[in-house]
Structure formats: C-alpha cells, structure tokens
PAZAPA-4460 file (N, C-alpha, C; in steps of 0.05 Angstrom, whole numbers, plus 32768, in hexadecimal, padded with zeros to 4 digits):
% residues 298
    n_x    n_y    n_z   ca_x   ca_y   ca_z    c_x    c_y    c_z   seq   type   mol
   8B84   77F4   85EF   8B86   7803   8607   8B73   781B   8606     1      M     A
   8B61   781E   8619   8B4E   7833   861A   8B5A   784C   8626     2      A     A
   8B56   7863   8619   8B60   787D   8623   8B4B   788B   8634     3      S     A
   8B31   7883   8631   8B1C   788F   8640   8B09   7879   864A     4      K     A
   8AFD   787D   8661   8AEA   7869   866B   8AD1   7869   865B     5      P     A
   8AC5   7851   8658   8AAB   784F   864B   8A96   7846   865F     6      A     A
   8A7F   7852   865D   8A68   784B   866E   8A53   783C   865D     7      W     A
   8A4C   7824   8666   8A38   7815   8656   8A22   780B   8669     8      Q     A
   8A09   780E   8661   89F4   7803   8672   89F5   77E5   8673     9      P     A
   89ED   77DA   8689   89EE   77BD   868D   89D9   77B0   867B    10      R     A
   89E1   779A   866F   89CF   778A   865E   89C3   7773   866D    11      I     A
   89D3   7766   867E   89CA   774E   868D   89B9   7756   86A4    12      D     A
   89A7   7743   86AD   8997   7748   86C5   89AA   774A   86DD    13      P     A
   899F   7755   86F3   89AE   7755   870C   89A6   773C   871B    14      V     A
   898C   7737   871F   8982   771E   8729   8978   770E   8712    15      A     A
   8982   76F6   870E   897D   76E6   86F7   8965   76D3   86FA    16      H     A
   8959   76D3   8712   8940   76C4   8717   892A   76D6   8721    17      S     A
   8912   76CF   871D   88FC   76DD   8729   88F7   76D2   8745    18      R     A
   88EE   76E4   8757   88EA   76DB   8773   88D0   76CA   8774    19      W     A
   88D2   76B5   8784   88BA   76A5   878B   88BB   769F   87A9    20      T     A
   88A5   7697   87B4   88A6   7691   87D1   88BA   767C   87DA    21      P     A
   88C3   766B   87C7   88D7   7657   87CD   88F4   7661   87CD    22      E     A
   88F8   767A   87C6   8913   7686   87C4   8920   7687   87DF    23      A     A
   893B   7685   87E0   8949   7686   87FA   894C   76A1   8806    24      P     A
   8943   76B6   87F8   8942   76D1   8803   8926   76DC   8801    25      I     A
   8920   76F1   8810   8905   76FC   880F   8901   770C   87F5    26      S     A
   88E8   7713   87F0   88E1   7724   87D9   88EF   773F   87DC    27      A     A
   88EF   774A   87F4   88FC   7764   87F9   891A   7763   87F3    28      E     A
   8926   774D   87FC   8943   774A   87F8   8949   7747   87DA    29      Q     A
   8938   7739   87CC   893C   7736   87AF   893B   7751   87A1    30      H     A
   8927   7761   87A8   8924   777C   879C   893C   778D   87A3    31      V     A
   8946   778C   87BC   895D   779C   87C5   8976   7794   87B5    32      M     A
   897A   777A   87B0   8992   7772   87A1   8990   777D   8784    33      F     A
   8979   777A   8778   8976   7784   875C   897B   77A2   875B    34      E     A
   8970   77B1   876F   8972   77CE   876F   898E   77D8   8776    35      R     A
   8999   77CC   878B   89B2   77D7   8797   89CB   77C8   878F    36      D     A
   89C8   77AF   8786   89E0   77A0   877E   89EF   7793   8795    37      G     A
   89E3   7795   87AD   89EF   7787   87C4   89D9   7781   87D8    38      Y     A
   89E0   7770   87EC   89CD   7767   8800   89DD   775E   8818    39      L     A
   89D2   7763   8830   89DD   7759   8849   89CB   7744   8855    40      V     A
   89D6   772D   885A   89C7   7717   8868   89D3   7715   8884    41      L     A
   89C5   7720   8897   89D0   7722   88B2   89CE   7707   88C1    42      E     A
   89E3   7701   88D0   89E3   76EA   88E2   89DC   76D0   88D4    43      N     A
   89E7   76CD   88BC   89E1   76B4   88AC   89EE   769C   88B9    44      L     A
   8A05   76A1   88C6   8A14   768B   88D3   8A14   7691   88F2    45      F     A
   8A12   767B   8901   8A10   767E   891E   8A2B   7685   892A    46      S     A
   8A2A   768D   8944   8A42   7694   8952   8A55   767D   8954    47      A     A
   8A4A   7664   8957   8A5B   764D   8958   8A69   7648   893D    48      A     A
   8A5A   764B   8928   8A66   7648   890D   8A7B   765D   8908    49      E     A
   8A76   7675   890F   8A8A   768B   890C   8AA3   7684   891C    50      V     A
   8AA0   767B   8934   8AB7   7674   8945   8AC8   765E   8938    51      A     A
   8ABA   764A   892C   8AC9   7635   891E   8AD9   763F   8907    52      T     A
   8ACC   7651   88F7   8ADA   765D   88E0   8AF1   766F   88E9    53      L     A
   8AED   767E   88FF   8B02   768F   8909   8B1B   767F   8912    54      Q     A
   8B16   7669   8920   8B2C   7658   8929   8B3C   764E   8911    55      R     A
   8B2E   7646   88FC   8B3C   763C   88E4   8B4A   7652   88D6    56      E     A
   8B3E   7669   88D5   8B4B   7680   88C9   8B66   7686   88D7    57      L     A
   8B66   7686   88F1   8B7E   768C   8900   8B93   7676   88FC    58      E     A
   8B8A   765D   88FB   8B9C   7647   88F6   8BAA   764A   88DC    59      R     A
   8B9B   7652   88C7   8BA7   7656   88AD   8BBA   766D   88AD    60      M     A
   8BB3   7682   88BB   8BC5   769A   88BC   8BE0   7692   88C9    61      R     A
   8BDF   7681   88DD   8BF8   767A   88EB   8C07   7663   88DD    62      K     A
   8BFB   7657   88C9   8C08   7640   88BC   8C08   7645   889D    63      M     A
   8C14   765B   8894   8C14   7660   8877   8C22   764B   8867    64      P     A
   8C34   763C   8873   8C43   7627   8864   8C30   7611   885B    65      A     A
   8C19   760F   8868   8C06   75FA   8860   8BF6   7601   8847    66      S     A
   8BFA   761A   883D   8BEA   7624   8827   8BFC   7628   880F    67      L     A
   8BF0   7628   87F7   8BFF   762D   87DF   8C0B   764A   87DF    68      E     A
   8C25   764C   87DB   8C32   7666   87DE   8C26   767B   87CC    69      T     A
   8C1F   7674   87B3   8C16   7689   87A0   8BFA   7694   87A8    70      E     A
   8BEC   7685   87BA   8BD2   768F   87C2   8BD3   76A2   87DA    71      T     A
   8BEA   76A7   87E5   8BEE   76B8   87FC   8BF5   76D4   87F2    72      L     A
   8BE5   76E8   87FA   8BE9   7704   87F1   8BEF   7715   8809    73      I     A
   8C06   7723   8809   8C0E   7734   881F   8C06   7751   881B    74      A     A
   8C03   775F   8832   8BFE   777C   8831   8C16   778A   8826    75      E     A
   8C12   779E   8814   8C28   77AF   880C   8C33   77BE   8824    76      P     A
   8C4D   77BF   8827   8C58   77CE   883D   8C5D   77BC   8855    77      G     A
   8C49   77B4   8864   8C4D   77A5   887D   8C54   7788   8878    78      S     A
   8C4B   777C   8861   8C50   7760   885C   8C3D   774E   886B    79      G     A
   8C2A   7759   887A   8C16   7748   8888   8C04   7739   8874    80      A     A
   8BFA   7723   887C   8BE9   7713   886A   8BCF   7722   8864    81      L     A
   8BCA   7726   884B   8BB3   7736   8842   8B9C   7723   8839    82      R     A
   8BA3   770F   8828   8B8F   76FD   881E   8B9A   76E2   8819    83      S     A
   8B89   76CE   881B   8B90   76B2   8813   8B7B   76AA   87FE    84      V     A
   8B84   76A4   87E6   8B72   769D   87D0   8B6E   767F   87D0    85      F     A
   8B59   7677   87C1   8B52   765B   87BD   8B4E   764C   87D7    86      A     A
   8B40   7659   87EA   8B3C   764C   8804   8B2A   7634   8802    87      I     A
   8B17   7635   87EF   8B05   761E   87ED   8B13   7605   87E4    88      H     A
   8B2A   7609   87D6   8B39   75F2   87CC   8B4F   75E9   87DF    89      A     A
   8B56   75FB   87F1   8B6D   75F5   8803   8B65   75ED   881F    90      Q     A
   8B4C   75F1   8826   8B44   75EC   8842   8B28   75E0   8842    91      N     A
   8B25   75CA   8850   8B0C   75BC   8850   8AF5   75CC   885C    92      R     A
   8AFB   75DA   8872   8AE6   75E9   887F   8ADC   7600   886E    93      L     A
   8AEE   760E   8861   8AE6   7624   8850   8ADA   761A   8836    94      F     A
   8AE3   7603   882D   8AD5   75F6   8817   8AB8   75EF   881D    95      G     A
   8AB4   75E6   8836   8A99   75E0   883F   8A89   75FA   8841    96      R     A
   8A95   7610   884A   8A87   7629   884B   8A7E   7632   8830    97      L     A
   8A90   7630   881C   8A8A   7639   8801   8A72   7629   87F5    98      A     A
   8A6F   7610   87FE   8A59   75FF   87F4   8A41   7600   8806    99      A     A
   8A41   7611   881A   8A2A   7612   882D   8A10   7619   881F   100      D     A
   89FB   760A   8826   89E1   760E   8819   89D7   762A   881C   101      E     A
   89DD   7637   8833   89D3   7652   8838   89DF   7666   8824   102      R     A
   89F7   7661   881B   8A03   7672   8807   89FC   766A   87EB   103      L     A
   89FF   7650   87E5   89FB   7646   87CA   89DF   764A   87C1   104      V     A
   89CB   7647   87D2   89AF   764A   87CA   89A9   7667   87C1   105      S     A
   89B5   767A   87D0   89B1   7696   87C8   89BF   769C   87AE   106      V     A
   89D7   7692   87AA   89E6   7696   8791   89D6   768A   877A   107      A     A
   89CC   7672   877D   89BD   7665   8768   89A4   7676   8761   108      R     A
   8996   767F   8775   897E   768F   8770   8984   76A9   8761   109      H     A
   8998   76B8   876A   899D   76D2   875E   89AA   76CF   8743   110      L     A
   89B9   76BA   873E   89C6   76B6   8724   89B5   76A5   8711   111      L     A
   89A0   7699   871B   898E   7689   870B   899A   7671   86FE   112      G     A
   89AC   7664   870C   89BB   764E   86FF   89CA   763F   8715   113      D     A
   89D4   7627   870E   89E8   761A   871F   8A01   762B   8720   114      E     A
   8A10   7629   8735   8A28   763A   8739   8A40   762A   873F   115      V     A
   8A57   7636   873A   8A71   762B   8743   8A81   7642   874F   116      Y     A
   8A98   763C   875B   8AA8   7650   8768   8ABC   765B   8754   117      I     A
   8AB9   7674   874E   8ACC   7682   873C   8AE6   7689   874B   118      H     A
   8AE2   7692   8764   8AF9   769A   8774   8AF1   7699   8792   119      Q     A
   8B05   7693   87A3   8B00   7695   87C0   8B19   769F   87CD   120      S     A
   8B16   76AC   87E4   8B2D   76B6   87F3   8B25   76BD   880F   121      R     A
   8B39   76BD   8821   8B36   76CA   883B   8B43   76E5   883A   122      L     A
   8B35   76F9   8844   8B40   7714   8845   8B44   771B   8863   123      N     A
   8B5D   7722   8869   8B63   772C   8884   8B67   774B   8882   124      Y     A
   8B5B   7759   8894   8B61   7776   8896   8B67   777C   88B3   125      K     A
   8B81   7779   88B9   8B89   777B   88D5   8B85   7797   88E1   126      S     A
   8B84   7798   88FB   8B82   77B2   8908   8B9B   77C4   8903   127      G     A
   8B96   77DD   8900   8BAB   77F2   88FD   8BB7   77F4   88E1   128      F     A
   8BBD   77DD   88D4   8BCC   77DF   88BB   8BBF   77D0   88A4   129      D     A
   8BA5   77C8   88A6   8B98   77BB   8890   8B93   77D0   8879   130      G     A
   8B9C   77CA   8861   8B9B   77DD   884C   8B80   77DC   883D   131      R     A
   8B7C   77F1   882D   8B63   77F4   881E   8B62   77E1   8806   132      E     A
   8B49   77DD   87FC   8B44   77D0   87E2   8B37   77E6   87D2   133      F     A
   8B44   77EF   87BC   8B3B   7806   87AD   8B21   7800   879E   134      Y     A
   8B12   7815   8797   8AF9   7812   8788   8AFD   7801   876E   135      W     A
   8AEB   77EF   8769   8AEC   77E0   8751   8AD1   77D1   874D   136      H     A
   8ACC   77C9   8734   8AB7   77B6   872E   8AC5   779B   8727   137      S     A
   8ABE   7786   8735   8ACB   776C   8730   8AC7   7763   8713   138      D     A
   8AB0   7768   8708   8AAB   775E   86ED   8ABF   776A   86D8   139      F     A
   8AC6   7783   86DC   8AD9   778F   86C9   8AF3   777E   86C7   140      E     A
   8AFD   7777   86DF   8B15   7766   86DF   8B0F   774A   86D6   141      T     A
   8AF9   773E   86E0   8AF4   7722   86D8   8AEE   7720   86BB   142      W     A
   8AE3   7734   86AE   8ADD   7734   8692   8AF7   7737   8682   143      H     A
   8B06   774B   8689   8B1F   7752   8679   8B35   773E   867E   144      V     A
   8B3A   7737   8698   8B51   7727   869E   8B4C   7709   86A0   145      E     A
   8B32   7702   86A6   8B2B   76E5   86AA   8B1A   76D9   8693   146      D     A
   8B0C   76EA   8685   8AFA   76E0   8670   8ADF   76D8   8679   147      G     A
   8AD4   76E6   868D   8AB8   76E1   8695   8AA6   76EF   8681   148      M     A
   8A95   76E0   8673   8A85   76ED   865E   8A70   7701   8666   149      P     A
   8A60   76FA   867B   8A49   770A   8681   8A49   7711   869F   150      R     A
   8A37   7723   86A6   8A33   772B   86C2   8A20   7718   86D0   151      M     A
   8A2A   7700   86D6   8A1A   76EB   86E2   8A2A   76DE   86F8   152      R     A
   8A36   76EE   8709   8A45   76E5   8720   8A40   76F7   8738   153      A     A
   8A45   76EE   8750   8A43   76FE   8767   8A56   76F5   877C   154      L     A
   8A5C   7708   878F   8A6F   7703   87A5   8A60   7702   87BF   155      S     A
   8A69   76F1   87D1   8A5F   76EF   87EC   8A76   76F2   87FF   156      M     A
   8A74   7706   8811   8A88   770B   8826   8A7C   7702   8840   157      S     A
   8A87   76EC   884B   8A7E   76E1   8865   8A8E   76EF   887A   158      V     A
   8A81   76FF   888B   8A90   770E   889F   8A99   76FC   88B6   159      Q     A
   8AB3   76FC   88BB   8ABE   76EB   88D0   8AC7   76FC   88E8   160      L     A
   8AC1   7716   88E7   8AC4   7728   88FE   8AAE   773D   88FB   161      A     A
   8AA8   774A   8911   8A94   775F   890F   8A9D   7775   88FC   162      D     A
   8A8A   777D   88EB   8A90   7790   88D5   8A84   77AB   88DD   163      N     A
   8A96   77BD   88E7   8A8E   77D7   88F0   8A91   77EC   88DA   164      H     A
   8A84   7803   88DF   8A87   7819   88CC   8AA3   7824   88CC   165      A     A
   8AB3   781F   88E1   8ACD   782C   88E5   8AE5   781A   88DE   166      V     A
   8AE2   7800   88DB   8AF9   77EF   88D7   8AFD   77E5   88BA   167      N     A
   8AF8   77F8   88A8   8AFD   77F2   888C   8AEA   77DF   887F   168      G     A
   8AD0   77E2   8883   8ABD   77D0   8877   8ABA   77D3   8859   169      P     A
   8AAE   77BF   884C   8AA8   77C1   8830   8A96   77DA   882B   170      L     A
   8A9B   77E8   8816   8A8A   77FE   880D   8A80   77F8   87F1   171      M     A
   8A67   77FE   87EC   8A5B   77FA   87D1   8A4D   7813   87C8   172      V     A
   8A49   7815   87AE   8A39   782A   87A2   8A1F   781D   8798   173      M     A
   8A09   7820   87A7   89F0   7813   87A0   89E6   781C   8784   174      P     A
   89DF   7809   8774   89D6   780E   8759   89EB   780F   8744   175      G     A
   8A05   7810   874C   8A1B   7811   8738   8A1D   77F8   8727   176      S     A
   8A10   77E3   8730   8A11   77CA   8720   8A04   77CC   8705   177      Q     A
   89F4   77E2   8701   89E6   77E5   86E8   89F6   77F4   86D2   178      R     A
   8A0F   77FB   86D9   8A20   7809   86C5   8A3C   77FC   86C5   179      T     A
   8A45   77F5   86AD   8A5F   77EA   86AA   8A72   7801   86A3   180      Y     A
   8A86   7804   86B4   8A9A   781A   86AF   8AB5   780C   86A8   181      V     A
   8ABD   7810   868F   8AD7   7805   8687   8AEE   7816   8693   182      S     A
   8B04   7809   8697   8B1B   7817   86A3   8B2F   7820   868E   183      C     A
   8B3D   7836   8694   8B50   7842   8681   8B6B   7833   8684   184      V     A
   8B78   7830   866D   8B93   7825   866E   8B93   7807   8666   185      G     A
   8BAB   77FC   8664   8BB0   77E1   865C   8BBB   77D1   8673   186      E     A
   8BAE   77BB   8679   8BB7   77AA   8690   8BD1   779C   8689   187      T     A
   8BE6   77A0   8699   8C00   7793   8694   8BFE   7774   8696   188      P     A
   8C12   7767   868A   8C14   774A   868D   8C18   7743   86AA   189      E     A
   8C0C   772D   86B3   8C0F   7723   86CE   8C08   7738   86E3   190      D     A
   8BF4   7749   86DC   8BEC   775F   86ED   8BE3   7755   8709   191      H     A
   8BD8   773D   870A   8BCD   7733   8723   8BE2   7732   8739   192      Y     A
   8BFB   772F   8732   8C10   772D   8747   8C13   7747   8757   193      K     A
   8C0C   775E   874A   8C0B   7777   8759   8BEF   777E   8763   194      Q     A
   8BDB   7779   8752   8BC0   7783   8758   8BB4   7776   8771   195      S     A
   8BBC   775D   8777   8BB1   7750   878F   8BBC   775D   87A9   196      L     A
   8BD2   776B   87A7   8BDD   7779   87BE   8BD4   7797   87BD   197      R     A
   8BD4   77A3   87A5   8BCC   77BF   87A3   8BC2   77C3   8786   198      K     A
   8BA9   77CB   8784   8B9D   77CD   8769   8BA4   77E9   875D   199      Q     A
   8BB0   77E8   8745   8BB7   7801   8738   8BAB   7802   871C   200      E     A
   8BA7   77EB   870F   8B9A   77E9   86F5   8B7F   77DB   86FA   201      Y     A
   8B6D   77DE   86E7   8B53   77D1   86EB   8B41   77DF   86FF   202      G     A
   8B48   77F9   8705   8B37   7809   8717   8B2C   7820   8707   203      V     A
   8B14   782A   870E   8B08   7840   86FF   8B18   785A   8703   204      P     A
   8B15   786C   86F0   8B21   7886   86F3   8B10   7896   8708   205      D     A
   8B1C   78AB   8713   8B10   78BA   8728   8AF7   78C8   8720   206      R     A
   8AF6   78D2   8707   8ADE   78E0   86FE   8AC6   78CD   86FD   207      D     A
   8ACB   78B4   86F3   8AB6   78A1   86F2   8AAD   7899   870E   208      S     A
   8ABF   7896   8721   8AB8   788F   873C   8AA8   78A6   8749   209      L     A
   8AB0   78BF   8743   8AA1   78D5   874F   8A85   78D6   8743   210      A     A
   8A82   78D2   8729   8A67   78D2   871D   8A56   78BC   8729   211      R     A
   8A61   78A4   872C   8A52   788D   8737   8A49   7893   8753   212      L     A
   8A5C   789E   8763   8A56   78A4   877F   8A40   78B9   8782   213      A     A
   8A41   78CD   8770   8A2D   78E2   8771   8A11   78D6   8769   214      E     A
   8A11   78C4   8757   89F8   78B7   874E   89ED   78A3   8761   215      T     A
   89FF   7892   876B   89F7   787A   877B   89FA   787E   8799   216      C     A
   8A0C   788F   87A1   8A13   7890   87BD   8A26   787A   87C5   217      G     A
   8A2E   787A   87DE   8A41   7866   87E9   8A36   785D   8804   218      I     A
   8A34   7843   8807   8A2C   7838   8821   8A40   7823   882A   219      V     A
   8A41   781F   8844   8A53   780B   8850   8A43   77F7   8860   220      A     A
   8A3B   77E1   8853   8A2B   77CD   8862   8A3B   77C1   8879   221      P     A
   8A2F   77C1   8891   8A3C   77B6   88A8   8A2B   77A0   88B4   222      T     A
   8A37   7791   88C7   8A28   777B   88D3   8A3A   776B   88E5   223      G     A
   8A2F   775B   88F7   8A40   774B   8909   8A4C   7734   88FA   224      P     A
   8A60   7728   8906   8A6C   7710   88FC   8A57   76FB   88F7   225      A     A
   8A59   76ED   88E1   8A44   76D9   88D9   8A31   76E4   88C5   226      G     A
   8A32   76FE   88C0   8A22   770A   88AB   8A30   7706   8890   227      S     A
   8A20   7709   887A   8A2B   7707   885F   8A23   771F   884F   228      V     A
   8A37   772C   8843   8A32   7741   8830   8A36   7736   8814   229      V     A
   8A21   7737   8803   8A24   772D   87E8   8A1F   7743   87D4   230      L     A
   8A2D   7743   87BE   8A2A   7758   87AA   8A2F   774E   878E   231      F     A
   8A22   775B   877B   8A24   7754   875F   8A40   7759   8755   232      D     A
   8A47   774A   8740   8A62   774C   8735   8A6A   7767   872A   233      C     A
   8A55   7778   8723   8A5B   7792   8717   8A57   77A9   872B   234      N     A
   8A51   77A3   8744   8A4D   77B8   8758   8A68   77C5   875F   235      T     A
   8A69   77DF   875D   8A82   77ED   8764   8A86   77EC   8783   236      M     A
   8A9D   77E3   878B   8AA2   77E0   87A8   8AC0   77E3   87AE   237      H     A
   8AC5   77E7   87C8   8AE1   77EA   87D1   8AE0   77EB   87F0   238      G     A
   8AF6   77F0   87FC   8AF6   77F3   881A   8B0E   7804   8822   239      S     A
   8B0A   7813   8838   8B20   7823   8843   8B34   7812   8852   240      N     A
   8B4B   781D   8859   8B5E   7810   886B   8B52   780F   8887   241      G     A
   8B5E   77FE   8897   8B55   77FB   88B3   8B6A   7805   88C6   242      N     A
   8B65   781D   88D1   8B78   7828   88E4   8B6E   7825   8901   243      I     A
   8B58   7816   8904   8B4E   7810   891F   8B5C   77F8   892A   244      T     A
   8B59   77F2   8944   8B64   77D9   894F   8B53   77C1   894A   245      P     A
   8B3C   77C5   893C   8B29   77AF   8938   8B2D   77A2   891D   246      F     A
   8B38   778A   891D   8B3D   777C   8904   8B24   7773   88F6   247      P     A
   8B26   7770   88DC   8B10   7764   88CB   8B1B   774C   88BD   248      R     A
   8B09   773A   88B8   8B10   7723   88A7   8AF6   7718   889A   249      A     A
   8AF9   770E   8882   8AE2   7703   8875   8AEA   76EC   8862   250      N     A
   8AD8   76DA   885E   8ADB   76C5   884A   8ACC   76CF   8831   251      A     A
   8AD9   76D1   881B   8ACE   76DE   8803   8ACB   76C8   87EE   252      F     A
   8AB3   76C4   87E5   8AAD   76AE   87D2   8A9E   76BA   87BA   253      I     A
   8AA8   76B4   87A2   8A9B   76BE   8789   8A8E   76A6   877C   254      V     A
   8A74   76A9   8777   8A64   7695   8769   8A5F   769E   874D   255      Y     A
   8A64   768D   8739   8A5E   7693   871D   8A4B   767E   8713   256      N     A
   8A39   7687   8700   8A27   7675   86F3   8A36   7661   86E2   257      S     A
   8A2E   7648   86E2   8A3B   7634   86D1   8A38   763A   86B4   258      V     A
   8A23   764A   86AD   8A1F   7653   8691   8A31   766A   868A   259      S     A
   8A40   7674   869D   8A50   768C   8699   8A6E   7686   869C   260      N     A
   8A75   766D   8698   8A91   7664   869C   8AA4   7674   868B   261      R     A
   8ABD   7675   8694   8AD1   7687   8688   8AD9   767D   866C   262      L     A
   8ADF   7691   865B   8AEA   768D   8641   8B05   769B   8640   263      V     A
   8B10   76A0   8629   8B2A   76AF   8628   8B26   76CC   8631   264      E     A
   8B39   76D7   8640   8B36   76F2   864A   8B30   7706   8634   265      P     A
   8B1F   7719   863A   8B16   772C   8625   8B2B   7743   8622   266      F     A
   8B3F   7744   8634   8B54   7758   8632   8B6C   774F   8621   267      G     A
   8B6B   7737   8617   8B81   772E   8606   8B9A   7724   8614   268      G     A
   8B99   7723   862E   8BB0   7719   863E   8BAD   76FC   8645   269      R     A
   8BC2   76F0   8650   8BC0   76D4   8659   8BAE   76D3   8671   270      A     A
   8B9F   76BD   8675   8B8D   76BB   868C   8B9C   76BC   86A6   271      P     A
   8B8F   76C6   86BB   8B9B   76C6   86D6   8B9B   76A9   86E0   272      R     A
   8BAB   76A3   86F5   8BAE   7688   86FE   8B94   767C   8709   273      P     A
   8B93   7662   870B   8B7C   7654   8715   8B74   765C   8731   274      E     A
   8B87   7662   8742   8B80   7669   875E   8B71   7683   8760   275      F     A
   8B71   7693   874B   8B62   76AC   874A   8B48   76AA   873B   276      I     A
   8B48   769A   8725   8B31   7698   8714   8B2F   767B   870A   277      A     A
   8B1A   766D   8713   8B17   7651   870D   8B12   764D   86EF   278      T     A
   8B22   763D   86E2   8B1F   7636   86C6   8B1C   7618   86C2   279      R     A
   8B22   7609   86D6   8B24   75EC   86D3   8B0D   75DD   86E0   280      E     A
   8AFE   75EA   86F3   8AE9   75DC   8701   8ACF   75EB   8700   281      G     A
   8ABE   75E5   86EC   8AA5   75F3   86E9   8A8D   75E2   86F2   282      F     A
   8A93   75CD   8701   8A7E   75BB   870A   8A6B   75CA   871E   283      E     A
   8A51   75C7   871B   8A3F   75D4   872E   8A44   75CB   874B   284      P     A
   8A43   75DE   875D   8A46   75D8   8779   8A30   75C7   8784   285      L     A
   8A36   75B4   8795   8A22   75A5   87A3   8A1F   75B3   87BE   286      T     A
   8A07   75BE   87C3   8A02   75CD   87DC   8A02   75BA   87F3   287      A     A
   8A0D   75C3   880A   8A0E   75B3   8822   8A00   75C1   8839   288      M     A
   89EF   75B2   8847   89E2   75BD   885E   89EF   75B5   8878   289      G     A
   89E5   75BF   888E   89F0   75B7   88A8   8A00   75CE   88B5   290      G     A
   8A0A   75C8   88CD   8A17   75DC   88DE   8A35   75DC   88D8   291      D     A
   8A40   75F3   88D1   8A5D   75F5   88CC   8A6E   75EF   88E4   292      L     A
   8A62   75F4   88FC   8A72   75EF   8914   8A79   75D2   8918   293      A     A
   8A6C   75C1   8909   8A73   75A4   890A   8A8A   759D   88F7   294      E     A
   8A93   75B2   88E7   8AA9   75AD   88D4   8AC3   75AA   88E1   295      G     A
   8AD7   75A1   88D2   8AF2   759D   88DD   8B05   75AA   88CA   296      R     A
   8B1C   75B2   88D4   8B31   75BE   88C3   8B3C   75AA   88B0   297      A     A
   8B4A   75B4   889B   8B56   75A3   8887   8B6E   7595   8894   298      A     A
***
C-alpha cells in the first residue's frame, strides 16, 4: 500500500508507429496525439449512422432485461442507467461499430500492432442528473487491477449526442500521458462493484492533480454527434456532472495491442470480471467497412 504518490516518466511511446502518407490520420493529427495524448476526429460517422446508433441505444435503455444484469451500472442516488458494459459482445450493431474500419485503422496505426477490444461500454449522461466521472488515468487501474503490462492501449469515445462545453463533456489534461502518477492507498477486494458507480480508489490525490493541471492545463474537446474523441491510456481525464437539460451519450471502446495482452494484476488482487477487462479473447479484430446505417439491431 503506497502512502505517497509516485511520479514516473513514461517509458513507452505515445504513438507506436511512424507517420507515413498511407496512415489513416494526417501528419498533423499524428503529431497532436503524440504531444497532447488525445485527438478529435470530427464527423467521422454520418447523420444517418448516428441516428441508427441512437435508435439502438434507446432500445437498449428501454429493454435492460435483454442485457446481462452485471453489465448494467446505475447512477448513485437516482438509480438511472449510467453505463452498459460489454456492448460489443451483447449487441450486433455496437459490435459492428467496435470493428469499424474507421476506428480500427486508427487504433492499429497509433498502437503499431493488431488490436483487440479490452473493454466497451455505453455511457449515458442524462440531462439534469448525470453524475461526474472523477479524474483518473485508465492505465493506473488497468495495470493494477487488470494486469495490463504496458502503455499500449487507447480509448475511443464515439459521440452519440452533440457534445457541448456545458453538458458535462470529457475533459483532458494535454501532455499528462507522459507522466505516470501512482495512486495512494490499497484497492479493496471487488472494488469494481463500487468504482463503476462512483470512483473513490484508483484516483490521484489532489496535490498531484493540481500540479498536473498547472503544468498541462485542462481542455474539454467538443464536437457534434458522429465525432470521435480518442485518447491515450495514460491521459488524465474526467468529466463534470450534467445539470443542463441536454443529455449526452457515447459508445466507449478501448483498443489494446495484441502484444500487450493482460497478465496477472500488478496490485495483487483477483482480476476484474471479463465484462470489464477481456482476458479470454485476444484475437485480432477484423476491420469492417461500409455504412453503419445498413446495420440491424441484435
């Protein structure tokens, strides 16, 4: 159990491939991701594709009995649906989204390897009572609780509603991906049962957050529905609660390098369940092209 946070410089690359003209992102975008640890790909999906995904999202929200109970996470307090995990495995359309060539090609390029899905989920942040996601680096949790060896994973948040500056958007600290900040304290057994609703362990101390914010600043990437915000596994991020009447929703997909598959958790605890951290399926994704609007619900 650590009594004080430790700051360590990053050893792994941020972008694991060199840019070439054949890359799925521009040279400028490649440099931005290396420098800032995040990137916004605006209007990657068409209005028709977004509408198809939105309809399926609402169908799933209204039919929770069709989903695995343990994958449904409620808001603390209101009990409203906060997240649905393992959406790629539970729903054909969102499985198709996770394998979409527009996403997979970027993940392969930035991670320099074939990729598989480490985690997927739908995040709902309803109007007026959508709660915050506190500051954290995903890698700290994935390393300690899941056994992810290296910083060779990234997250993609597909925006399924317009992402405004006022309705609790994702916030990131640009450049924070270059420093690993360990968290103070010992993670309790089965911590995931509480942390998926409200994170209390595995979050940085306030002094470390203040230092990072002073050094890196804080930005809130925004964009219309159909845009994608992607960020490195060690980028410090979080989001405010949503007290506006404008709901947010996103499909959140984590791609990990097949060379970075999970081992035993580095925190000495039992691994988290499969629906949170894939341990059984490390097969490389087969990228799929075409229009998502032609997809059908599960």
